[in-house]
C-alpha positions in Angstrom: 12.3 2.8 1.7 14.5 5.7 2.9 13.5 8.0 5.6 13.3 10.8 3.2 10.6 8.8 1.4 8.3 9.2 4.5 6.3 12.3 3.4 6.0 11.0 -0.3 4.6 7.7 1.1 2.3 9.4 3.6 0.8 11.3 0.6 0.5 8.1 -1.4 -1.2 6.2 1.5 -3.4 8.9 2.4 -4.6 9.6 -1.1 -5.2 5.9 -1.5 -7.3 6.1 1.6 -9.4 8.8 0.1 -9.6 6.9 -3.3 -11.0 3.8 -1.3 -13.3 6.3 0.5 -12.1 4.8 3.9 -14.1 6.5 6.7 -11.1 6.6 9.2 -7.9 8.5 8.5 -4.7 6.6 9.2 -2.8 7.8 12.1 0.8 8.8 11.9 1.8 5.8 13.7 -0.1 3.5 11.3 1.5 5.2 8.3 5.0 4.6 10.2 4.1 0.9 10.4 3.4 0.6 6.8 7.0 2.4 6.1 8.7 0.0 8.5 7.1 -3.1 7.0 7.9 -1.9 3.5 11.4 -0.7 4.6 13.0 -3.4 2.2 11.4 -1.9 -0.9 12.0 1.4 -2.7 9.4 4.1 -2.7 9.0 3.7 -6.5 8.3 -0.1 -5.9 5.7 0.9 -3.3 4.0 3.4 -5.5 3.9 1.0 -8.4 2.4 -1.7 -6.3 -0.3 0.6 -5.0 -1.3 1.4 -8.6 -1.2 -2.3 -9.5 -3.3 -3.0 -6.5 -5.8 -0.5 -7.5 -5.9 -1.8 -11.1 -6.3 -5.4 -10.0 -9.8 -7.0 -9.8 -8.9 -8.1 -6.3 -7.8 -4.7 -5.4 -11.4 -3.4 -4.2 -10.3 -2.8 -0.7 -7.7 -0.6 0.8 -4.4 -2.5 0.7 -2.6 -3.8 3.7 1.3 -3.7 3.5 1.4 -7.3 2.7 -0.9 -6.8 -0.3 1.7 -4.3 -1.6 4.4 -6.8 -0.9 2.7 -9.5 -2.9 2.4 -7.1 -5.7 6.1 -6.2 -5.5 7.3 -9.7 -5.0 5.2 -11.0 -7.9 2.9 -13.4 -6.0 -0.5 -11.8 -6.9 -3.7 -12.2 -4.7 -6.3 -14.5 -6.3 -9.8 -14.3 -5.8 -9.9 -17.3 -3.5 -7.6 -15.4 -1.0 -9.9 -12.4 -0.6 -12.7 -14.4 0.6 
């Protein structure tokens, strides 16, 4: 992701957090950590991965960066891995 994508990603991740009805809001440093971990991917890839996660039967919980990477790289999470 580019530095210029930070605000868009911030909106995406905080919107997802609201979607999942998380009780705590991610801190700015937590959002920055997501961006650092996802730096090798484009914003459109991350956005698509978020939507794919939300549509997935295993996407009932707020995603970690690793979850989004699995969706981008094509290694889906199985129900066995959730447990």
